[in-house]
C-alpha positions in Angstrom: -111.5 -153.3 -44.4 -114.3 -151.1 -45.7 -117.8 -152.2 -44.8 -120.1 -153.5 -47.5 -122.1 -150.3 -47.4 -119.0 -148.2 -48.0 -118.2 -150.4 -51.0 -121.7 -150.0 -52.3 -121.5 -146.2 -51.8 -118.2 -146.0 -53.7 -119.6 -148.2 -56.5 -122.7 -146.0 -56.8 -120.6 -142.8 -56.7 -118.5 -144.1 -59.6 -121.7 -145.1 -61.6 -123.1 -141.7 -60.9 -119.9 -140.1 -62.1 -120.3 -142.1 -65.3 -123.8 -140.6 -65.8 -126.2 -143.0 -64.2 -129.1 -141.2 -62.6 -130.3 -144.5 -61.2 -127.1 -144.7 -59.2 -128.0 -141.3 -57.6 -131.4 -142.6 -56.7 -129.9 -145.6 -55.0 -127.1 -143.6 -53.4 -129.2 -141.0 -51.5 -130.9 -143.4 -49.1 -127.4 -144.8 -48.2 -125.9 -141.4 -47.5 -128.9 -139.5 -46.1 -128.3 -140.5 -42.4 -124.6 -139.4 -42.6 -125.6 -136.1 -44.3 -128.2 -135.5 -41.6 -125.7 -136.3 -38.9 -123.3 -133.7 -40.4 -126.0 -131.1 -40.7 -127.3 -131.8 -37.1 -123.7 -131.5 -35.8 -123.3 -128.2 -37.5 -126.6 -126.9 -36.2 -125.6 -128.0 -32.7 -122.7 -125.6 -32.8 -125.0 -122.7 -33.5 -126.5 -120.2 -31.0 -129.8 -121.2 -29.3 -131.6 -118.5 -31.4 -130.7 -120.2 -34.6 -133.7 -122.0 -36.0 -132.3 -123.4 -39.3 -133.3 -127.0 -39.6 -130.8 -129.7 -40.5 -133.3 -131.1 -43.1 -133.5 -127.9 -45.0 -129.7 -127.7 -45.1 -129.5 -131.3 -46.4 -132.1 -130.6 -49.1 -130.3 -127.5 -50.3 -127.0 -129.5 -50.3 -128.6 -132.4 -52.2 -129.8 -130.1 -55.0 -126.3 -128.7 -55.4 -124.8 -132.2 -55.3 -127.3 -133.6 -57.8 -126.9 -130.6 -60.2 -123.1 -131.0 -60.2 -122.5 -132.8 -63.6 -118.8 -132.2 -63.6 -117.9 -134.1 -60.4 -115.9 -137.3 -60.6 -116.3 -139.0 -57.3 -113.2 -140.8 -55.9 -114.8 -142.5 -52.9 -117.2 -142.1 -50.0 -114.8 -139.9 -48.1 -114.5 -137.6 -51.1 -118.3 -137.3 -51.4 -118.7 -136.4 -47.8 -115.9 -133.8 -48.0 -117.6 -132.1 -50.9 -120.9 -132.3 -49.1 -119.4 -130.6 -46.0 -117.9 -127.9 -48.2 -121.3 -127.3 -49.9 -123.1 -127.1 -46.5 -120.5 -124.5 -45.4 -121.1 -122.4 -48.5 -124.9 -122.6 -48.2 -124.7 -121.4 -44.6 -122.2 -118.6 -45.3 -124.3 -117.4 -48.4 -127.4 -117.4 -46.2 -125.6 -115.4 -43.5 -124.2 -112.9 -46.1 -127.7 -112.4 -47.4 -129.1 -111.8 -43.9 -126.2 -109.3 -43.3 -126.9 -107.5 -46.6 -130.6 -107.3 -45.7 -129.7 -105.8 -42.4 -127.7 -103.1 -44.2 -130.5 -102.4 -46.7 -128.9 -104.3 -49.6 -130.6 -106.6 -51.9 -131.3 -109.9 -50.3 -130.0 -112.9 -52.2 -132.9 -115.3 -52.6 -132.2 -118.9 -51.5 -134.5 -121.7 -50.6 -133.5 -121.6 -46.9 -135.4 -118.3 -46.4 -138.7 -120.1 -45.8 -137.4 -122.3 -43.0 -134.7 -120.4 -41.2 -134.1 -117.3 -39.1 -130.5 -116.3 -38.4 -130.1 -113.3 -36.2 -128.1 -110.5 -37.8 -125.5 -110.9 -35.0 -125.1 -114.6 -35.7 -125.0 -114.0 -39.5 -122.0 -111.6 -38.9 -120.3 -114.2 -36.8 -120.6 -116.9 -39.6 -119.3 -114.4 -42.1 -116.3 -113.5 -39.9 -115.6 -117.2 -39.3 -115.7 -117.9 -43.1 -113.4 -115.0 -43.7 -110.9 -116.2 -41.1 -111.2 -119.8 -42.4 -110.4 -118.5 -45.9 -107.3 -116.7 -44.5 -106.2 -119.8 -42.7 -106.7 -121.9 -45.9 -104.4 -119.5 -47.9 -101.7 -120.0 -45.2 -102.2 -123.7 -44.9 -104.8 -125.4 -47.1 -104.9 -128.7 -45.1 -105.6 -126.9 -41.8 -108.4 -125.0 -43.4 -109.9 -128.3 -44.7 -109.6 -129.9 -41.3 -111.7 -127.1 -39.8 -114.2 -127.3 -42.6 -114.6 -131.0 -42.3 -114.7 -131.1 -38.5 -116.7 -128.0 -37.8 -119.0 -127.6 -40.8 -119.1 -131.3 -41.8 -119.1 -132.8 -38.3 -116.6 -135.5 -39.3 -114.6 -137.3 -36.6 -110.8 -137.1 -36.5 -110.7 -140.5 -38.1 -113.1 -139.6 -40.9 -111.2 -136.3 -41.5 -108.0 -138.3 -41.7 -109.5 -140.6 -44.3 -110.7 -137.7 -46.5 -107.4 -135.9 -46.3 -105.3 -139.1 -46.6 -103.2 -138.2 -43.5 -102.9 -139.8 -40.1 -105.4 -139.2 -37.3 -102.6 -137.7 -35.2 -101.9 -135.1 -38.0 -105.6 -134.2 -38.0 -105.7 -133.9 -34.2 -102.6 -131.6 -34.3 -104.0 -129.5 -37.2 -107.4 -129.2 -35.4 -105.8 -128.0 -32.1 -103.6 -125.5 -34.0 -106.5 -124.3 -36.2 -108.9 -123.7 -33.3 -106.3 -121.6 -31.5 -105.4 -119.7 -34.7 -109.0 -119.0 -35.5 -109.8 -117.9 -31.9 -106.9 -115.4 -32.1 -107.9 -114.2 -35.6 -111.6 -113.7 -34.6 -110.7 -111.9 -31.4 -108.6 -109.4 -33.5 -111.7 -108.6 -35.6 
């Protein structure tokens, strides 16, 4: 049975979908800790030279979530899945801008520039991972979502199963397969 907080989150998400800005104001304190955990988990997977702060990532994701007027939220799991996807895209966009800057191209301006330094080598790794993940997703969308939710979103096997509406065993099997597939794909590059 879902906890009272989960029911409150789902209720507020529905109200927000219906246009209530007050619901968004009430929602953010309830989801902030989970968003911060997701961002911290992602940052934990980065190299020691990576100085991007989890709080900056959350703030950027919050702006994108709050600006999304078209979204109809189904439930808490759906919200966190979208948040994980947004965090992934923010980090990949930032890495691409760092890589373009290294090559003399025009740097894409995003708000993370003021608080983060990603080495050019690490930026290239993030871009290669994103490209490989996109390829995996074209071959098997669910496996791609499992990686996105587990790696970028920091969700547990059980949370990922809830988001994808599959069993935890299926998620665990997809996670094992996807890690091996990505490792092979990245080693070919």
